[in-house]
Phi, psi and omega in degrees: 000152182301138178293145178294137176275322186249133173246138181235123176251125180180208180285158182294340180286346185296323185273357177271067187233150176297144175093354178275118185239173179050049187278136173221153176251129187237131172268126181240127176259138182233162177295347180255018179100199186266140174295175182300332182192176169297155177263141175259122182243132179207173177259124182233116181055034178086001182244126175292129188227135179251130180248135178228117176288113187305316184262009183080155177299133184086003178056068188265339187248134173290165177305326180283336183272344180301134177272082186297322180296317179294321180299311182291319178299321180299317178296319179295317181297330177284340179111007181298145177241340179233132182238122175254119176262128178247125191216136173284139182220162168265143179275138178250008179226140182305320185285349175261094185274155174307132184102343178283160176250144176230124175263095191295148174230354178218160182222150167237128185262114175242021178279159184225351190227036185228148172285120188255000186211155172276344181277172184111181180054043175108349179231122180257129178216146179226119177251149177293143184216019182299323176243092194286344175254164187272126180291344176271317186276320185301319177298330176295316179293318179300315180297317179294323180293315180297327182293342178285343184091352177287148176296120186237130178259120183273100182098157180157158181258129180257121173263127183255119179255163185290317185069192004280357177288149170287168184293155165285164179296323179297317178296316181300317179292324176297312180297323176300321181293342178277353179082019180289159183261316184219162180229138180205188186231006189229347187293332176247127016263014181310308184298319181295317183289323177298320178297312180299328181277002174077026177246163177271141185237137170218150182234125174260110181264130179255107182288125182247344186194177178257027184054212182245006180285335188276104189291338180273358179248156176291152177299150183300141178219158179300320181299317181293318179298312182297321181299315180288323180300318180300322178290331185272348184301314180299318179296316179298320178297320178297321179296314180302314179297319178297322177296315179299317179301320181287327177287341180278349182291149183302329183265008182284150177294143178243356179222143179286141174298345184257014185304330182247030185299333182290335176303120179084355182271330184277125181265340182282133179296143182294340178278356183262312184279148190269187184298317184295317177297319179297319180297316180297310187288335177296336178296331181248348183233354178058219183290349179297337184272351177090000000 
């Protein structure tokens, strides 16, 4: 069967959508261990699409426990070239109200306990990351988001914290002073790993609350987040379908601009790193790794 073009990382409810046909569930093994769950692959608007529940079915993994390397590697091994991350976030700006969508274009990494790269263990590599989302793919996601009628913010900075606790008020006010747009716990290292794996990345952020900086609002709680998320699931599904529809157009990109990102990124000589390192990296770089 045709390899999926689009990979979607988000909640397990995303793939339970009308119009998804030829559905199969696939177990993928990676050199970095097991992904969060089996992947659901189906045809959406004519485009083969792979869905991966980030936290596993039933929301079993904390943001720190998610095996991000295995998740991204699994999408790459299936053949995905474009990755859409769907993530609940807190708003750090008055104008981004709960229920709004933000198609993020920048990140600040405040995580401390996660593997952030496929490199290491004998192979050193550095990929450019100044513009962490794809200039080809992100406008497609923005267009699809706006087409739903939901208030959509084109661009914004996502600050990623370790969690699983929400921020203190002092932290929230500090992050606000940095000019960030939204706050979450999962975008990093997803974005970094997708880049290393030679795929295009875009993030659809679903604002669920005002974090704890907003004195006229109640402090963020799981109940409040879940309530807004349930309302947003249908909108997120519409965005995913819209992205697939746009990728199905004859003039749509079929290959990521970062497909050969590993070229020139590896500093370690090929005569130095061994078979095991080569085996691992081939999962995300194929023959480019030698």
